[in-house]
N, C-alpha and C positions, 0 to 999 in steps of 0.2 A: 505493497499499498505505499500510497505518496499522498504527499500534505502540501496544502498551501495555503494565503492568509491574503484575503479582497477583502477591500472597504471593511476591515477591521470582522470579517468571519472566517474562522478556520476551517478548511474547508480537504475531508478526508477523502481520495480516489481511492474507492473499494474493486481496485483494479482483479478481484482473483474469483472466482468460486465462491459465493456469503457460506460459511462453514460456523458451527458454533465454535469452534477452537478457535478462528480466525474473528470471529466478534469477541472474544472474550481479551485476545489478543489487541485489538483494535482499541477497546476497553480502559486495559492496561496502561496502555500508550497514552492515551489522553491523560485518565488519572497523574502520570507522571510528568506533564508538562502542565499544571496549574499556577505553577511561578509563569514561566511564560504567557500562561493566557492572561494575567491578572498586569501582566508587566506592559505588554502589550495592547489592551485595553479592547481586549476578546468581546466582543456582543454577542457572540450565537456558533455554533458548531456546524456543519451541513458535514452529512456522511453521502458522496455523491454512488449513486449505479452506474452511471453511464458506461462504464467501459466494464462492467459485472458480468458474466457469462451466465444470468440466470435465466431458468424455461419457464414462461406464466403459466406452461402445459400442468406444474406440480405446485396446485392450489392451495393446498394445506401442507408447503414446505417449512418443516418444522425448523430450522435453520432460520429462514425469514421473520417466522415467529419470534426467535431468540435475540436477532438482531436485536426489535425493538425493545423486548426488554431487556437487553443489556441498556441502550439507550436512553431508557427510561431511568434507569437506576445512576447512569451516567450524570444527569441531567440535574438531579437531584444532588450528587456528590460534589458537580462543579459549580453548581447555582448558576448556571446557564441555559439558556434551550439549546434545545440541539434537535437537529431535523433528520431528512431522507428526502435527498432531491436526484434527480434527472432518472427516475424510472421511467421505464415502458408503459405504455398506457393500462396494459395488461393486467400489468403490477398494479397499478395505481389500487384495483377495488379487492386486491389480497391485504395489500398494506392497510389502506383505510381500516379495514374488516380487527386486524390484527391491533392499531394503537389506536382505537376506538377512547377505550379507558385508558388512555396515557396522556402523558405531557407531548408525547415524542410530534411531532409538526411534519407534515407532507409537503414538499415545495416543489412544483415542477422542474424546476431550474434555478440556478443561483440567483440569476434577477430579484425571481420572486424572493428568495432568500433575505436580499437586499433589504426589497422594499419592507417587509416586515420588523426583521432583526436591526436593519442601522438606516432609516429611512432618509434621517439627514445626509444621507453618499447622495443621493437625487437632487440635484441643484435647480431645481424647481417642482412647482406643484405638477402634480400628472393625471391624466383623466385617463383612468383606470376599465377595461369592460370585464364583468366578469360572467359566466357561466357554469354551473352544474346541477347537472338531473338532481343532484340532491337538494332541493330549495331551502332545507334546515342548514346544511353545511354551506350555502351561497351566500345565507343572510349571517350568518357568522363571520365569512372572510367581509361582507360588506360592511358589516360594524365594523370591525377592527380597521380600517381602511379608512371610513368614516372619521372615527377618533383622531386621524392624522392627516386629515384635512384635505384629502384624494378627493375627487367628483370621479364620482362611482355610475357607472352605466351597468344596470343586471339586466341581461338578457333571460327572458323567461323560459325560451326552448331553445331547438335545435334551431329550427327556419330563423327566430329571431336574433337567434346569434349571428347567422351568418350576415341576417341584413344587417342588424347592426355592424358587422366587422367589416360590410363592405361600403357603408355609409360612408365611414368614417376614418380617420386613421386616429389611431389609439397609441396611449404613451408606452400602456404594457395590456396584454391580455393573461387573465388569468383561467387556466382550468385546471382538473386534477391536481387541485391542494386541498389539505385541509387542517385547519391551526387546531390541534387538540390542544386543549387545557385541562391541570387535571382541578380537583374542588375546592383545592385551596385558590387558586385564580379566580376559577368563576367566580366562588364568594365574594372575591374582592374587585371584580367586575357589576358582579349585582349590587356593591354597595354605592357604584357611583350612583345609582338614583336615576339616572337615564333612560330613558324607554329605547329598544331598537331603531324603531321609525327615527326616534328623533338625530339618534348619532348618526344613521344611516345619510340623512338629510342636512348635515350641518355645513357642508359644503352648497347648498341652496341659499342659506341664510349669507354666508361669506360672500358667494357670487353678487348677487342683488344686490349686496352694501355696499361692495365695487363699483359698480355697473351704474347704479342708480345715483349713486353721489357724484361721480364722474358724469354721467349723461346733465341731473341738474346744474351743478354747480361749474364746470369746465376744467377742476382742478382735478391732481393727480391722485387718486385713490388705490391704496393695497394693503394687503392683510400681511402682518408683521409674524406673527407666531399663535399658537394657541395652546391652551391648558385646560385638563381636568381640575377642579378645585371651588371652593367657595368665590363669592364674591369678592376680587380683591378691593380691600378700602382702603390700599397704600399708593391714593392714585394723588396726582394734582388737585390742589384744594381750590373752590371757586367751580365746580361742574357742572352742567344742566344733563338730567337723566330724564328720558320718556322711558316706559314701560306700557309694554301690550301683552296683555293674556292670549293664547288662543286655544283652540280645543277642536276636536273632529278626529280626525286619524291618525292626528300627531297633536298633542298637546304640550303646554307651557308654559312661560314667561319668557319674553325678549326685551331686553333693556340695550337701551343705547347711551353712553355715557358723553357727552360732549366737553372739553373745558369751556368756559364762558366767553374766550378767546378766540377759539377755534369756529364758534358755533357763530360769533358774530363773523369774521370773515365769512366762511360757507352761506351765512343766509345774505352777504352782499353780495357773493358771488352768483349765487340763486336770481336774487331780487334788478339786479345790475343797478344798484343806486344804495347810499350810502344812510346805515341806522344809526342813533342816539347809541354809544357805548352804554347808556345809562337804561335804556329800555329793558328791563327786562322782563317785560310782557310779549315782547315781538321776539324776542330771543328766544324765548321759551315757547313762543307758540312754535316756532321756526326749527327747533330741534323735535317739538310732536309733529310737526310736517313731514321733515324727515323720515321719522319713525312711519308714520302713514305709509310715504312713500317705498322706500324699503321693505315693508311688511305686502302691502299690496303687491310688487313686483315678484316677492316671493309668493304667494298666494296662484299669480298665476305659472309659477313654474308648477307647483304644487299639484295644481289641475292638471295640468299636461302629464304629470306622473299620475292620472287618476286618483290623489289625496284630496277630499275635503277637510280643509282647515278653514276655520273661522277667526277670525281676529276682532277683538276688542277696541274700545276706544283707547287710546293713549292716555296714562296718568304719569303727569312730569312731578318731580321734585328738582328742589334746591339743595336738598341735603342729602348728602350719602350715607351716614347713618340713617336717615326712613326708609332710604332704599334700600339697605344692607338689611331691615330687620324684616323689609316685606318678603325677604329673600327665605327668611326663616335657618340662617344660615345652610341649606342645600348643598350640595355639592351642584357644580354645570361645567360651563364650558368659556372660561372666561378668553378673550380675545381680542389679541391686539393689534388695532389698524393705524393706519395711518393718512392721511389727506392735506395736501399739500404739502409733505415733509413732516407735520406735526401730529401727533397721536391725539388719538379717540381710541374708545372701548365698546365695545359688545359683552353681553354676558348672556348664555341661554341657558335656562335652568328649569326644572322639570314646573 
């Protein structure tokens, strides 16, 4: 077996027939490299079956099942995610069965492994097309990628997949993949308190905010980063906040947080005229209108996805603490944004 490191992922090329003795050698070899894993900041381990002379005709190969067992043990021992990749499509069904109750992940190729293990290796936001005949598995994949802020397109069936794949060039297409999680990680994910549909559709809020603000102000807007956390109260003082509850196929609360000075700049850009800096009522109304425009665009996008979502009228705040109390300390997605190279924020929670 040979190994290499790509984008902080340790890749072992299993270039011999899978056998229980070789699985043990692989396990012990990686255990012996724990110091190196830490020194080099390794984010995950991928065992590639690209050059493995494995016959898919052997449906219940005990050696393949043993490999999954060894890698599950390895993942807990080194406290890093471990995956099998570069397998033949016929092999995927057997691997999926063997790994179903483990944390061993199945990645179609190295790029898929990088996408999940080290997403910062990619220099841009990605458009990802997903298809799996196992809808529950496809939903899990979409949910994980949605947390990372990627734009997800979910094909419903083989024909839909072919149509979508031919209609647009995607940065990445994911099939024959499984992101198995052990019970501990599953419980941690559930603790986020965010619905699957909400997480999967986070890019809708982000994209519509960027596009709407660019359109109505003529200023440059962009997303900087996002993270799962409660409302961030450590933001600049003198902010104006608008919040809208929404319900239906997706439910939650959308918060738009604008520093007062930036809100004034954005409103003047939208209206094409100057406003009095101390005209608090007009500035508050303006931020509420921004919130209306963003959520209105999001509603149109949701409708195109056959999702019915109703937004209530915006509620405005001049106090971070009052807005914070309305979130009840819940986890959500905090998003750092920029307009005209100046920061503003969004928060989406249940």
